[in-house]
C-alpha positions, -999 to 999 in steps of 0.1 A, spaced: 88 -11 -127 93 -22 -91 79 8 -73 60 40 -77 89 60 -63 92 96 -76 122 118 -68 113 150 -50 124 175 -24 94 175 -1 97 170 36 86 133 32 114 127 7 139 142 32 126 120 61 148 90 67 133 57 55 137 41 89 116 69 105 89 65 79 88 27 84 87 31 121 58 56 119 39 33 95 43 4 119 33 26 149 2 39 131 -8 4 120 -5 -7 156 -25 23 169 -53 18 144 -56 -18 154 -67 -7 189 -94 17 176 -128 1 184 -154 -2 157 -179 19 175 -199 51 166 -175 72 187 -146 62 165 -162 72 132 -151 109 134 -115 102 144 -112 76 116 -127 100 90 -103 127 103 -74 103 99 -84 96 63 -87 133 55 -53 140 72 -35 113 51 -51 127 20 -39 162 28 -5 148 36 -2 138 -1 -4 174 -11 19 186 18 45 161 8 48 176 -27 25 153 -47 -2 168 -68 -39 163 -68 -36 139 -97 -14 116 -76 -39 117 -47 -67 110 -72 -48 80 -86 -43 66 -51 -80 69 -42 -90 55 -76 -70 24 -70 -89 18 -37 -124 24 -50 -134 -13 -54 -118 -23 -21 -137 5 -4 -170 -5 -21 -167 -42 -15 -154 -41 20 -177 -13 30 -209 -29 17 -200 -63 32 -194 -47 66 -227 -27 64 -246 -59 56 -230 -82 81 -220 -59 109 -230 -22 111 -226 11 95 -201 24 121 -181 -8 119 -180 -4 81 -167 32 83 -141 25 110 -127 -8 95 -127 4 59 -112 37 71 -84 19 89 -75 0 57 -77 31 36 -54 50 60 -28 23 60 -29 17 22 -26 55 15 3 57 40 20 27 23 17 45 -10 32 76 4 62 57 17 65 40 -17 63 72 -36 87 91 -14 113 63 -7 136 45 -31 138 7 -30 175 10 -20 166 32 9 138 9 20 161 -21 19 189 -3 38 165 8 65 149 -26 70 184 -43 69 196 -20 97 165 -29 118 170 -66 113 208 -66 118 206 -76 155 188 -108 144 217 -120 123 233 -141 151 200 -160 152 205 -170 115 182 -144 100 193 -133 65 187 -95 70 193 -87 34 169 -113 20 142 -103 45 147 -66 38 143 -73 0 111 -93 6 96 -67 29 105 -38 6 89 -56 -24 58 -63 -3 54 -26 6 60 -14 -29 36 -40 -45 6 -27 -26 -3 1 -50 10 -19 -80 -14 -48 -75 -42 -22 -68 -35 -8 -103 -38 -43 -118 -72 -48 -102 -84 -15 -118 -69 -24 -152 -86 -58 -153 -120 -44 -142 -118 -16 -168 -108 -42 -195 -138 -64 -186 -162 -35 -186 -149 -23 -220 -157 -58 -234 -191 -59 -217 -180 -88 -196 -199 -92 -163 -177 -84 -133 -173 -114 -110 -149 -141 -98 -136 -146 -134 -115 -115 -130 -93 -135 -107 -76 -153 -136 -64 -122 -156 -54 -106 -123 -33 -136 -114 -18 -136 -149 -8 -99 -147 6 -103 -112 27 -133 -121 40 -115 -152 50 -86 -131 66 -110 -106 86 -126 -134 97 -91 -147 108 -82 -112 126 -115 -108 145 -109 -141 154 -74 -131 167 -86 -97 187 -115 -114 202 -90 -138 215 -70 -108 228 -101 -91 201 -102 -65 182 -132 -77 
């Protein structure tokens, strides 16, 4: 319920959670410095293809990769079209590609790392901040839930859109209400699960 984690024996499952989080942060930082210029289009497209292939190399099947892409379709469409209209085609490809790379990587981390492993890794990273009054365990829980919620909320968006289309309802801002309801219900369910485990 909380994450998309799937047990496995691939190299990504065997990689320590701390290493995966550090690489995710490093890649995010590196992508932020990529300029939205025509010269950056090919590297970004290459990064998107590389992450897609990484799904298969990590032991996930084509279906899992397809599901990840399917969840991103509306984000890609809306963000890409907006950037093409208001900025430029190269900027649309580069900026949308950056978001896609990070979201796919976040899903890979979520699928290959259990919640307990994520929390333990983040807790170790934050341990030096405890003398400053930082509750490392609480922050670790919040960050872990944030990472694992990325693909979950994406699936909610798709479910709401498909439900509206099935009813013949015109897509638009009205989808925000059922999306908020689904997200809040999920948050309640997560809260109850955490409370049952003495973490609430």
